[in-house]
MMTF fields as JSON, N, C-alpha, C and O atoms, coordinates in Angstrom:
{
  "mmtfVersion": "1.0.0",
  "mmtfProducer": "UNKNOWN",
  "numBonds": 167,
  "numAtoms": 168,
  "numGroups": 42,
  "numChains": 1,
  "numModels": 1,
  "chainsPerModel": [1],
  "groupsPerChain": [42],
  "chainIdList": ["A"],
  "bondAtomList": [4, 2, 8, 6, 12, 10, 16, 14, 20, 18, 24, 22, 28, 26, 32, 30, 36, 34, 40, 38, 44, 42, 48, 46, 52, 50, 56, 54, 60, 58, 64, 62, 68, 66, 72, 70, 76, 74, 80, 78, 84, 82, 88, 86, 92, 90, 96, 94, 100, 98, 104, 102, 108, 106, 112, 110, 116, 114, 120, 118, 124, 122, 128, 126, 132, 130, 136, 134, 140, 138, 144, 142, 148, 146, 152, 150, 156, 154, 160, 158, 164, 162],
  "bondOrderList": [1, 1, 1, 1, 1, 1, 1, 1, 1, 1, 1, 1, 1, 1, 1, 1, 1, 1, 1, 1, 1, 1, 1, 1, 1, 1, 1, 1, 1, 1, 1, 1, 1, 1, 1, 1, 1, 1, 1, 1, 1],
  "groupList": [{"groupName": "MET", "atomNameList": ["N", "CA", "C", "O"], "elementList": ["N", "C", "C", "O"], "formalChargeList": [0, 0, 0, 0], "bondAtomList": [1, 0, 2, 1, 3, 2], "bondOrderList": [1, 1, 2], "singleLetterCode": "M", "chemCompType": "L-PEPTIDE LINKING"}, {"groupName": "THR", "atomNameList": ["N", "CA", "C", "O"], "elementList": ["N", "C", "C", "O"], "formalChargeList": [0, 0, 0, 0], "bondAtomList": [1, 0, 2, 1, 3, 2], "bondOrderList": [1, 1, 2], "singleLetterCode": "T", "chemCompType": "L-PEPTIDE LINKING"}, {"groupName": "LYS", "atomNameList": ["N", "CA", "C", "O"], "elementList": ["N", "C", "C", "O"], "formalChargeList": [0, 0, 0, 0], "bondAtomList": [1, 0, 2, 1, 3, 2], "bondOrderList": [1, 1, 2], "singleLetterCode": "K", "chemCompType": "L-PEPTIDE LINKING"}, {"groupName": "HIS", "atomNameList": ["N", "CA", "C", "O"], "elementList": ["N", "C", "C", "O"], "formalChargeList": [0, 0, 0, 0], "bondAtomList": [1, 0, 2, 1, 3, 2], "bondOrderList": [1, 1, 2], "singleLetterCode": "H", "chemCompType": "L-PEPTIDE LINKING"}, {"groupName": "ARG", "atomNameList": ["N", "CA", "C", "O"], "elementList": ["N", "C", "C", "O"], "formalChargeList": [0, 0, 0, 0], "bondAtomList": [1, 0, 2, 1, 3, 2], "bondOrderList": [1, 1, 2], "singleLetterCode": "R", "chemCompType": "L-PEPTIDE LINKING"}, {"groupName": "PRO", "atomNameList": ["N", "CA", "C", "O"], "elementList": ["N", "C", "C", "O"], "formalChargeList": [0, 0, 0, 0], "bondAtomList": [1, 0, 2, 1, 3, 2], "bondOrderList": [1, 1, 2], "singleLetterCode": "P", "chemCompType": "L-PEPTIDE LINKING"}, {"groupName": "TYR", "atomNameList": ["N", "CA", "C", "O"], "elementList": ["N", "C", "C", "O"], "formalChargeList": [0, 0, 0, 0], "bondAtomList": [1, 0, 2, 1, 3, 2], "bondOrderList": [1, 1, 2], "singleLetterCode": "Y", "chemCompType": "L-PEPTIDE LINKING"}, {"groupName": "PHE", "atomNameList": ["N", "CA", "C", "O"], "elementList": ["N", "C", "C", "O"], "formalChargeList": [0, 0, 0, 0], "bondAtomList": [1, 0, 2, 1, 3, 2], "bondOrderList": [1, 1, 2], "singleLetterCode": "F", "chemCompType": "L-PEPTIDE LINKING"}, {"groupName": "GLU", "atomNameList": ["N", "CA", "C", "O"], "elementList": ["N", "C", "C", "O"], "formalChargeList": [0, 0, 0, 0], "bondAtomList": [1, 0, 2, 1, 3, 2], "bondOrderList": [1, 1, 2], "singleLetterCode": "E", "chemCompType": "L-PEPTIDE LINKING"}, {"groupName": "LEU", "atomNameList": ["N", "CA", "C", "O"], "elementList": ["N", "C", "C", "O"], "formalChargeList": [0, 0, 0, 0], "bondAtomList": [1, 0, 2, 1, 3, 2], "bondOrderList": [1, 1, 2], "singleLetterCode": "L", "chemCompType": "L-PEPTIDE LINKING"}, {"groupName": "ALA", "atomNameList": ["N", "CA", "C", "O"], "elementList": ["N", "C", "C", "O"], "formalChargeList": [0, 0, 0, 0], "bondAtomList": [1, 0, 2, 1, 3, 2], "bondOrderList": [1, 1, 2], "singleLetterCode": "A", "chemCompType": "L-PEPTIDE LINKING"}, {"groupName": "GLN", "atomNameList": ["N", "CA", "C", "O"], "elementList": ["N", "C", "C", "O"], "formalChargeList": [0, 0, 0, 0], "bondAtomList": [1, 0, 2, 1, 3, 2], "bondOrderList": [1, 1, 2], "singleLetterCode": "Q", "chemCompType": "L-PEPTIDE LINKING"}, {"groupName": "SER", "atomNameList": ["N", "CA", "C", "O"], "elementList": ["N", "C", "C", "O"], "formalChargeList": [0, 0, 0, 0], "bondAtomList": [1, 0, 2, 1, 3, 2], "bondOrderList": [1, 1, 2], "singleLetterCode": "S", "chemCompType": "L-PEPTIDE LINKING"}, {"groupName": "ASP", "atomNameList": ["N", "CA", "C", "O"], "elementList": ["N", "C", "C", "O"], "formalChargeList": [0, 0, 0, 0], "bondAtomList": [1, 0, 2, 1, 3, 2], "bondOrderList": [1, 1, 2], "singleLetterCode": "D", "chemCompType": "L-PEPTIDE LINKING"}, {"groupName": "ILE", "atomNameList": ["N", "CA", "C", "O"], "elementList": ["N", "C", "C", "O"], "formalChargeList": [0, 0, 0, 0], "bondAtomList": [1, 0, 2, 1, 3, 2], "bondOrderList": [1, 1, 2], "singleLetterCode": "I", "chemCompType": "L-PEPTIDE LINKING"}, {"groupName": "GLY", "atomNameList": ["N", "CA", "C", "O"], "elementList": ["N", "C", "C", "O"], "formalChargeList": [0, 0, 0, 0], "bondAtomList": [1, 0, 2, 1, 3, 2], "bondOrderList": [1, 1, 2], "singleLetterCode": "G", "chemCompType": "PEPTIDE LINKING"}],
  "groupTypeList": [0, 1, 2, 3, 4, 2, 5, 6, 2, 1, 7, 1, 4, 8, 7, 2, 9, 8, 10, 9, 4, 0, 0, 8, 11, 12, 13, 2, 5, 12, 12, 8, 14, 10, 10, 8, 9, 15, 14, 4, 4, 4],
  "groupIdList": [1, 2, 3, 4, 5, 6, 7, 8, 9, 10, 11, 12, 13, 14, 15, 16, 17, 18, 19, 20, 21, 22, 23, 24, 25, 26, 27, 28, 29, 30, 31, 32, 33, 34, 35, 36, 37, 38, 39, 40, 41, 42],
  "secStructList": [7, 7, 7, 7, 7, 7, 7, 7, 7, 7, 7, 7, 2, 2, 2, 2, 2, 2, 2, 2, 2, 2, 2, 2, 2, 7, 1, 1, 7, 2, 2, 2, 2, 2, 2, 2, 2, 6, 7, 7, 7, 7],
  "xCoordList": [13.3, 13.746, 12.537, 11.72, 12.423, 11.315, 11.722, 12.776, 10.878, 11.146, 10.615, 9.526, 11.385, 10.956, 10.49, 11.218, 9.261, 8.719, 9.105, 9.266, 9.249, 9.487, 8.203, 7.106, 8.336, 7.116, 6.491, 7.189, 5.179, 4.493, 4.902, 5.125, 4.998, 5.263, 3.975, 2.892, 4.097, 2.925, 3.173, 4.282, 2.149, 2.26, 1.328, 0.238, 1.782, 0.972, -0.213, -0.216, -1.193, -2.371, -1.949, -2.474, -1.007, -0.538, 0.117, -0.096, 0.916, 1.564, 0.509, 0.619, -0.501, -1.557, -2.328, -2.616, -2.659, -3.389, -2.551, -3.07, -1.269, -0.375, -0.265, -0.244, -0.194, -0.131, -1.405, -1.331, -2.551, -3.813, -3.851, -4.303, -3.374, -3.346, -2.468, -2.83, -1.305, -0.394, -1.065, -0.924, -1.786, -2.438, -3.55, -3.741, -4.272, -5.363, -4.859, -5.478, -3.742, -3.272, -2.235, -1.874, -1.758, -0.694, -1.245, -2.267, -0.54, -0.885, -0.133, -0.324, 0.716, 1.496, 0.609, -0.371, 0.95, 0.193, 0.439, 1.492, -0.543, -0.438, 0.753, 1.35, 1.103, 2.246, 3.552, 4.444, 3.667, 4.874, 4.956, 6.03, 3.838, 3.801, 4.143, 4.898, 3.593, 3.888, 5.381, 5.968, 5.994, 7.428, 8.233, 9.219, 7.821, 8.511, 8.413, 9.351, 7.278, 7.068, 7.654, 7.723, 8.068, 8.642, 7.601, 7.862, 6.405, 5.337, 4.826, 5.124, 4.049, 3.441, 2.076, 1.358, 1.731, 0.397, -0.556, -0.213, -1.723, -2.737, -3.872, -4.821],
  "yCoordList": [46.954, 45.606, 44.672, 44.792, 43.766, 42.833, 41.512, 40.957, 41.018, 39.706, 38.628, 38.753, 37.582, 36.452, 35.348, 34.91, 34.902, 33.824, 32.482, 32.34, 31.506, 30.151, 29.648, 29.985, 28.852, 28.275, 27.292, 26.676, 27.159, 26.228, 24.809, 24.463, 23.983, 22.571, 21.921, 22.26, 20.996, 20.232, 18.777, 18.267, 18.124, 16.751, 15.882, 16.299, 14.673, 13.748, 13.263, 13.342, 12.771, 12.208, 11.048, 10.892, 10.242, 9.095, 9.551, 8.941, 10.621, 11.159, 11.61, 11.324, 12.311, 12.813, 11.665, 11.702, 10.648, 9.511, 8.757, 8.313, 8.614, 7.942, 8.742, 8.157, 10.055, 10.901, 10.739, 10.646, 10.703, 10.494, 9.127, 8.995, 8.108, 6.762, 6.715, 6.101, 7.372, 7.402, 8.061, 7.591, 9.139, 9.85, 9.007, 9.039, 8.265, 7.444, 6.238, 5.844, 5.648, 4.409, 4.601, 3.641, 5.812, 6.057, 6.676, 7.363, 6.415, 7.046, 8.361, 9.06, 8.69, 9.929, 11.13, 11.015, 12.286, 13.499, 13.892, 13.598, 14.557, 14.925, 15.847, 15.803, 16.677, 17.577, 16.794, 17.197, 15.681, 14.851, 14.14, 14.052, 13.643, 12.99, 13.992, 13.677, 15.192, 16.232, 16.547, 16.715, 16.628, 16.909, 15.781, 16.045, 14.547, 13.395, 13.466, 13.103, 13.932, 14.006, 15.282, 15.417, 16.205, 17.455, 18.427, 19.209, 18.386, 19.29, 20.032, 19.654, 21.099, 21.842, 21.261, 20.813, 21.275, 20.823, 21.996, 23.097, 21.797, 22.853, 22.597, 23.38],
  "zCoordList": [-26.087, -26.349, -26.268, -25.355, -27.198, -27.249, -26.613, -26.925, -25.721, -25.128, -26.055, -26.616, -26.208, -27.024, -26.105, -25.214, -26.333, -25.524, -26.117, -27.329, -25.24, -25.713, -26.363, -25.919, -27.4, -27.985, -26.991, -26.186, -27.063, -26.186, -26.515, -27.676, -25.469, -25.691, -26.15, -25.674, -27.066, -27.479, -27.106, -27.263, -26.62, -26.179, -27.01, -27.401, -27.267, -28.06, -27.233, -26.004, -27.928, -27.255, -26.351, -25.248, -26.818, -26.041, -24.743, -23.695, -24.801, -23.607, -22.597, -21.405, -23.078, -22.194, -21.55, -20.354, -22.338, -21.797, -20.771, -19.747, -21.04, -20.095, -18.805, -17.723, -18.895, -17.703, -16.874, -15.648, -17.511, -16.797, -16.13, -14.993, -16.845, -16.286, -15.044, -14.041, -15.118, -13.968, -12.763, -11.634, -13.004, -11.909, -11.283, -10.067, -12.097, -11.579, -10.794, -9.805, -11.22, -10.627, -9.527, -8.846, -9.347, -8.381, -7.101, -7.109, -6.005, -4.736, -4.554, -3.558, -5.511, -5.434, -5.73, -6.466, -5.159, -5.505, -6.959, -7.525, -7.55, -8.958, -9.209, -10.284, -8.236, -8.418, -8.547, -9.293, -7.829, -7.913, -9.263, -9.858, -9.736, -11.05, -12.142, -13.062, -12.046, -13.031, -13.045, -14.114, -11.875, -11.799, -12.458, -13.146, -12.251, -12.874, -14.398, -15.107, -14.888, -16.335, -16.95, -18.171, -16.099, -16.605, -17.101, -18.015, -16.499, -16.892, -15.671, -14.538, -15.902, -14.801, -14.497, -15.391, -13.221, -12.821, -12.916, -12.487, -13.456, -13.569, -12.644, -12.6]
}
């Protein structure tokens, strides 16, 4: 049986820049911000 992988999520440049801005301006840990955005922290 072959497992089917989910396609990778793609994010817009604007989404990425906004995520970076949130991380720079917030006192929250990056893992918490990632959870709010629905993404994994790397």
